[in-house]
C-alpha positions in Angstrom: 23.5 0.9 42.8 26.3 3.8 42.5 24.6 7.1 43.3 26.3 8.6 40.0 24.1 5.9 38.0 21.1 6.4 40.1 21.3 10.1 39.4 21.9 9.2 35.9 18.9 6.5 35.4 16.3 9.2 37.2 17.8 11.9 35.3 16.9 9.7 31.9 13.3 8.6 33.2 12.8 12.2 34.1 13.1 13.2 30.4 11.4 10.1 29.3 8.2 10.7 30.7 8.2 14.6 29.9 8.7 14.0 26.0 6.9 10.7 26.1 3.6 11.7 25.4 5.2 14.3 23.0 6.8 11.2 21.1 3.6 9.2 21.5 1.0 12.2 19.8 4.0 12.0 16.9 4.0 8.2 16.7 0.2 8.2 16.4 0.2 11.0 13.7 2.5 9.4 11.5 0.8 6.3 12.2 -2.0 7.7 10.8 -0.5 9.5 7.6 0.8 5.8 7.0 -2.3 4.4 6.8 -4.1 7.2 4.9 -1.7 7.0 2.4 -0.6 3.9 1.9 2.9 4.9 0.2 4.1 1.2 -0.2 3.1 -0.6 -2.9 1.7 -4.3 -3.1 4.6 -6.9 -3.7 2.6 -8.6 -6.4 1.0 -7.9 -9.5 -0.9 -9.1 -12.4 0.1 -7.9 -15.9 -2.2 -9.0 -19.0 -0.1 -9.5 -21.9 -1.2 -11.4 -25.1 -0.5 -14.9 -26.8 2.4 -16.7 -26.4 5.4 -15.9 -29.1 3.6 -12.3 -29.3 5.0 -8.6 -29.0 2.8 -8.1 -25.9 4.0 -11.5 -24.1 7.9 -10.6 -25.1 7.6 -7.0 -23.7 5.8 -8.7 -20.3 8.8 -10.4 -19.3 11.0 -6.9 -19.5 8.5 -5.9 -17.6 8.5 -8.4 -15.2 12.5 -8.2 -15.5 12.7 -4.6 -14.4 10.5 -4.5 -11.5 12.0 -7.5 -9.7 14.7 -5.4 -9.6 12.7 -3.4 -7.2 11.2 -5.9 -5.1 7.7 -6.7 -7.0 6.5 -9.5 -8.9 4.5 -9.6 -12.1 2.2 -12.3 -12.8 1.8 -12.6 -16.4 -1.5 -13.2 -17.6 -1.7 -15.0 -21.5 -4.4 -13.6 -23.1 -5.8 -13.7 -26.7 -5.1 -10.2 -27.2 -6.2 -6.6 -26.7 -9.9 -6.9 -26.4 -9.6 -10.0 -23.9 -7.5 -7.8 -22.1 -9.4 -4.2 -22.0 -12.9 -6.9 -20.8 -10.4 -8.1 -17.9 -9.5 -4.6 -16.6 -13.6 -3.6 -17.0 -14.2 -6.7 -15.3 -14.4 -5.4 -11.1 -13.8 -9.3 -10.3 -10.7 -9.7 -12.6 -7.5 -10.1 -10.7 -5.8 -8.0 -13.8 -3.8 -4.9 -12.3 -2.4 -4.0 -15.3 -2.6 -4.5 -19.3 -1.7 -4.0 -22.9 -4.2 -2.8 -24.9 -4.2 -1.5 -28.6 -5.9 1.7 -29.4 -9.1 1.4 -31.2 -9.4 -2.4 -29.7 -12.2 -2.0 -27.5 -15.9 -1.6 -28.5 -17.6 1.6 -29.3 -19.3 3.5 -26.5 -23.2 3.0 -26.8 -25.0 6.6 -25.9 -23.5 8.1 -22.2 -22.4 4.4 -21.3 -18.5 4.4 -20.5 -17.2 1.3 -20.5 -13.7 2.3 -20.0 -15.1 4.5 -16.7 -12.5 4.3 -13.8 -9.3 3.1 -16.3 -6.6 4.9 -16.6 -3.7 5.0 -19.3 -0.2 5.0 -18.2 1.1 6.4 -22.0 1.8 5.7 -25.4 4.2 2.8 -25.6 5.0 2.2 -29.5 3.2 2.6 -33.0 1.4 -0.6 -34.2 0.3 0.1 -37.5 -2.2 -1.6 -39.6 -1.0 -4.3 -42.2 -3.4 -4.7 -45.0 -1.9 -7.5 -47.5 -3.8 -8.7 -50.5 -3.2 -10.9 -53.1 -2.2 -9.5 -56.4 -4.2 -12.3 -57.9 -7.5 -11.3 -55.9 -7.1 -7.5 -57.2 -7.0 -9.0 -60.6 -10.0 -11.4 -60.5 -12.2 -8.4 -58.3 -11.0 -5.6 -59.8 -9.5 -5.9 -63.3 -6.4 -3.9 -62.0 -3.9 -5.0 -59.5 -3.7 -2.2 -57.3 -6.3 -2.1 -54.3 -6.5 1.9 -54.2 -9.5 2.0 -51.4 -10.9 0.2 -48.7 -14.3 0.8 -50.1 -12.7 -1.5 -53.1 -12.6 -4.8 -50.7 -16.8 -5.2 -50.8 -17.3 -8.4 -51.9 -13.3 -9.9 -50.5 -13.0 -12.4 -48.3 -10.9 -11.0 -45.4 -9.0 -11.9 -42.5 -9.6 -10.1 -39.6 -7.9 -11.8 -36.5 -9.4 -14.4 -33.5 -11.8 -12.7 -31.2 -10.1 -11.6 -28.2 -7.1 -9.7 -30.4 -8.1 -5.7 -30.6 -7.8 -6.0 -34.6 -11.8 -7.1 -35.3 -13.2 -4.0 -33.3 -10.5 -1.9 -35.5 -11.5 -3.0 -38.6 -14.9 -2.5 -38.0 -14.0 1.1 -37.0 -12.3 1.4 -40.1 -15.4 -0.2 -42.3 -18.1 2.1 -41.0 -15.9 5.0 -41.2 -15.4 4.3 -45.0 -19.7 3.1 -45.2 -18.9 -0.1 -45.8 -21.8 -2.6 -44.6 -19.9 -5.9 -43.3 -22.6 -8.2 -44.8 -20.9 -7.2 -47.9 -17.4 -8.8 -46.9 -16.9 -12.3 -45.8 -15.1 -11.9 -42.8 -12.7 -14.3 -41.3 -11.3 -14.9 -37.3 -8.7 -17.2 -37.5 -6.0 -17.3 -35.2 -2.7 -15.4 -37.0 -1.0 -18.9 -38.1 -3.9 -20.7 -39.8 -4.7 -17.3 -41.0 -1.3 -16.8 -42.9 -1.5 -20.2 -44.1 -5.2 -19.9 -45.4 -4.2 -16.4 -47.2 -0.7 -18.0 -48.6 -3.0 -20.9 -50.2 -5.1 -18.5 -52.4 -8.5 -19.4 -49.5 -8.6 -16.0 -48.9 -7.9 -12.4 -50.5 -6.5 -10.2 -48.0 -5.6 -10.2 -44.0 -4.7 -7.7 -41.4 -2.6 -7.5 -38.9 -2.3 -4.7 -36.2 1.3 -5.5 -35.4 4.8 -3.8 -34.6 7.1 -4.5 -37.7 9.6 -6.7 -35.7 6.4 -9.2 -36.1 7.7 -13.0 -37.8 4.7 -12.9 -39.9 4.6 -9.5 -41.1 8.1 -9.6 -42.3 7.5 -12.7 -44.0 4.6 -11.2 -45.9 6.7 -7.8 -46.7 8.9 -10.0 -48.6 6.7 -12.7 -50.4 6.4 -12.3 -54.0 2.2 -11.3 -55.3 1.4 -10.1 -52.1 0.9 -6.6 -51.8 0.5 -4.0 -49.0 -2.2 -1.4 -49.1 -1.3 2.3 -49.2 -3.7 4.3 -46.4 -3.7 7.4 -48.7 -6.3 8.6 -46.4 -3.8 8.4 -43.1 -3.8 12.1 -41.9 -7.5 12.3 -42.3 -7.6 8.6 -40.2 -5.8 10.2 -37.3 -8.2 13.1 -37.6 -11.6 10.7 -37.0 -9.4 8.4 -34.3 -7.4 10.2 -32.1 -5.8 6.7 -31.1 -4.5 6.8 -34.7 -1.8 8.4 -36.3 -0.5 8.7 -39.8 3.0 6.8 -40.1 5.2 6.0 -43.7 7.0 3.0 -43.8 10.1 4.4 -46.2 11.4 3.0 -49.5 13.7 0.4 -48.9 13.7 -0.1 -45.1 12.5 -3.7 -45.5 15.1 -4.8 -48.3 18.0 -2.0 -49.2 19.4 -4.3 -52.0 15.4 -5.5 -53.5 14.2 -2.1 -52.6 11.8 -3.2 -50.1 9.3 -1.5 -50.3 9.8 0.1 -53.6 7.7 3.4 -52.7 6.8 5.0 -49.4 3.6 3.3 -47.9 1.0 5.7 -46.2 -0.1 3.7 -42.8 -2.0 4.2 -39.8 -1.0 2.9 -36.8 -2.9 2.5 -33.0 -0.3 2.9 -30.2 -0.2 0.4 -27.9 -1.2 1.7 -24.5 -0.4 0.3 -20.9 -4.4 0.4 -19.1 -4.5 0.2 -15.3 -7.1 0.1 -13.1 -7.8 3.3 -11.1 -7.2 1.8 -8.1 -4.0 0.5 -8.9 -1.3 1.9 -6.6 0.6 5.1 -7.8 3.9 3.9 -6.8 3.1 0.8 -8.7 2.3 3.1 -11.7 5.3 5.1 -11.7 7.4 1.6 -11.7 5.6 0.9 -14.9 5.9 4.0 -16.6 10.0 3.6 -15.7 10.3 0.2 -17.0 8.3 1.7 -20.5 10.7 4.5 -20.6 13.5 1.7 -20.6 12.0 -0.6 -22.5 10.4 1.5 -25.3 12.4 4.1 -25.7 14.9 3.3 -28.3 14.3 4.3 -32.2 12.5 2.1 -34.3 11.3 2.0 -38.6 8.1 4.6 -37.1 9.8 6.1 -34.1 12.8 8.4 -33.1 15.1 7.3 -30.3 12.6 9.1 -27.2 9.7 9.2 -28.9 7.7 6.8 -26.3 6.4 6.5 -24.4 4.5 9.6 -24.0 1.2 11.0 -22.7 -0.4 11.7 -26.5 -2.6 9.0 -28.3 -4.6 7.8 -25.1 -8.3 6.7 -25.5 -8.5 7.1 -21.6 -7.5 9.9 -18.7 -3.5 9.4 -17.8 -2.6 8.7 -14.7 -1.7 11.5 -12.3 1.1 9.7 -11.5 2.4 9.1 -15.3 1.4 12.7 -15.8 3.9 13.4 -13.7 7.0 11.3 -14.8 6.4 13.0 -18.2 6.3 15.8 -17.0 9.2 15.7 -14.2 11.0 12.4 -14.8 11.7 10.2 -11.8 11.2 11.3 -8.5 14.6 12.8 -7.4 15.3 10.9 -4.6 15.5 7.8 -6.4 19.0 8.6 -8.3 20.6 8.0 -4.8 18.0 6.2 -2.8 16.4 2.7 -3.1 12.9 2.9 -4.6 11.0 1.7 -1.6 13.0 4.4 0.4 12.7 7.0 -2.5 8.9 6.5 -2.7 8.2 6.4 1.0 9.8 10.4 1.4 8.2 11.2 -1.5 4.7 10.2 -0.4 5.5 11.2 3.1 7.1 14.5 3.0 3.9 16.5 2.9 2.6 15.1 5.6 5.9 15.1 7.4 6.0 19.3 6.8 2.7 19.6 8.4 3.3 17.0 11.2 6.4 19.5 12.1 4.5 22.3 11.4 2.0 21.2 14.1 4.4 19.9 16.9 7.3 22.2 16.4 5.1 24.8 19.0 4.5 22.4 21.2 7.9 21.3 21.6 8.8 24.5 23.0 6.4 23.4 26.1 9.1 20.7 26.6 12.0 22.3 28.5 9.4 24.5 31.2 7.6 21.1 31.4 10.9 19.3 32.2 12.3 22.0 34.9 8.7 21.9 36.4 8.7 17.9 36.9 12.6 18.3 38.4 11.8 21.3 40.7 8.4 20.0 42.0 10.4 17.2 43.4 11.8 19.7 45.5 9.3 22.7 46.1 6.8 19.8 47.6 8.8 20.1 50.8 8.4 23.7 51.3 4.9 23.2 52.0 5.4 20.9 54.9 8.8 22.8 55.9 6.1 26.1 55.7 3.5 24.1 58.0 6.5 23.1 61.0 7.5 27.1 61.0 3.9 27.9 61.3 3.1 25.8 64.3 6.4 27.4 66.0 4.6 28.8 69.3 1.5 26.6 69.5 2.8 23.1 69.3 5.9 21.8 71.7 9.2 22.3 69.9 10.5 19.0 70.8 7.4 17.5 68.3 8.2 19.8 65.7 11.8 19.1 65.8 10.9 15.1 65.2 8.6 16.3 62.5 12.0 18.2 60.8 13.9 15.9 61.1 11.0 13.1 59.1 11.5 15.5 56.7 15.3 16.6 56.4 15.7 12.2 56.3 13.5 12.2 52.9 14.9 15.5 51.4 18.2 13.5 51.7 16.7 11.2 49.3 16.0 13.3 47.1 17.8 13.2 43.6 17.9 15.7 41.4 19.9 16.7 38.4 23.1 18.5 38.6 21.8 21.4 37.0 19.4 22.0 40.1 21.3 20.9 42.8 21.6 24.6 44.0 17.7 24.7 44.7 17.9 21.3 46.8 21.1 22.7 48.6 18.9 25.5 49.2 15.9 23.2 50.5 18.3 22.0 53.0 19.4 25.2 54.5 16.0 26.4 54.9 15.3 23.3 56.9 18.5 24.2 59.0 17.7 28.1 59.2 14.1 26.2 60.8 16.0 24.0 63.0 17.7 26.5 64.4 14.9 29.2 65.6 13.0 25.9 67.0 16.5 25.5 69.1 16.0 29.0 70.5 14.6 29.3 74.4 11.9 31.7 72.5 10.4 28.2 70.7 10.1 26.4 73.7 8.6 29.8 76.0 6.4 29.6 73.1 5.0 26.8 73.2 4.9 26.2 77.1 2.7 29.7 77.6 
């Protein structure tokens, strides 16, 4: 092997041996931090939506497409609705991670027991007004006039409140309780949407309740059906004060059909908000992605909202997830504008640890140059001990024997390789060997040995 190449390889080896422990400590600290922080989200998440063809199911597809662009597979789980979704989130054995939940869909807490402990909100997504449609002929028959003026007048009516598993039944129960209406004073039916509408139009039921976005086909149809009226929640503001998950909204005159002037007057409604709810252990990066998806999907204007009004942190029955709160406060991570999500997320979650590690290792790194210099110079200095031994033996041992020992030292020193920056010390050692050799070759040295 050429001497120059050999010297280079030895220098690299010395540097690696010196720096190696420092690098190893750094890697161990980074590995421990990565394991503890778990910055990379899982590649698969389960989202509970709602019935097929429903609004939640359609929104779920858009969420799945958004997250697919960031390498996350969203498994959509069809359910009966918000109440079933909430039950799946509460079940520790369920594989559902995130779900659409309607405000007021859950059972009311009993005593100090909090069934939603451990669940967090990702923010409100859109209004789902309560649509209470009633037949004009039923009002004439039961009230003697065509207008239903208050919920308390529903006593004796046949009312369809939605199928079990949807969020509507629990919501209706809350409204009835708030108006001191005994459930047994009404005939409450729980049919799926399509059979319920058929029964309503066939005069087999007097009224029907939905809680849905206005884009619902059934809502659009009933708003334009002759003989069907929409209940005006004149106390909408009071309901919103009693139930924090509700908001008072107004269906503007003519918004359904300007030419037909439908509705013929503003209608006051109460509107729970649809929210995304996640289990408390859901990875923060997933929450960040879902909130970004919500901002993209639900940020447009609608009948009851202005552009950019949703998603928002208000009107949530559950505590807001920290990552969602951070998004509503500062927006998406800064680095995400310049880096892929996975890399931006990695830096975003790891930078505090990286700063800490640098603060710890920076003082230690100052020890590396002295350690490297000590390692190289020790390769030279260790021969001075043997050279000193030869010099101290002058006069007590035969000069010829000491010369042979000195020759052996010199032969080994010739094989010592050091970087060029330390060559002066190697040549200094060789000159000192020659100095001792000259002393051994003087007559005084031989005479001392003979005496």
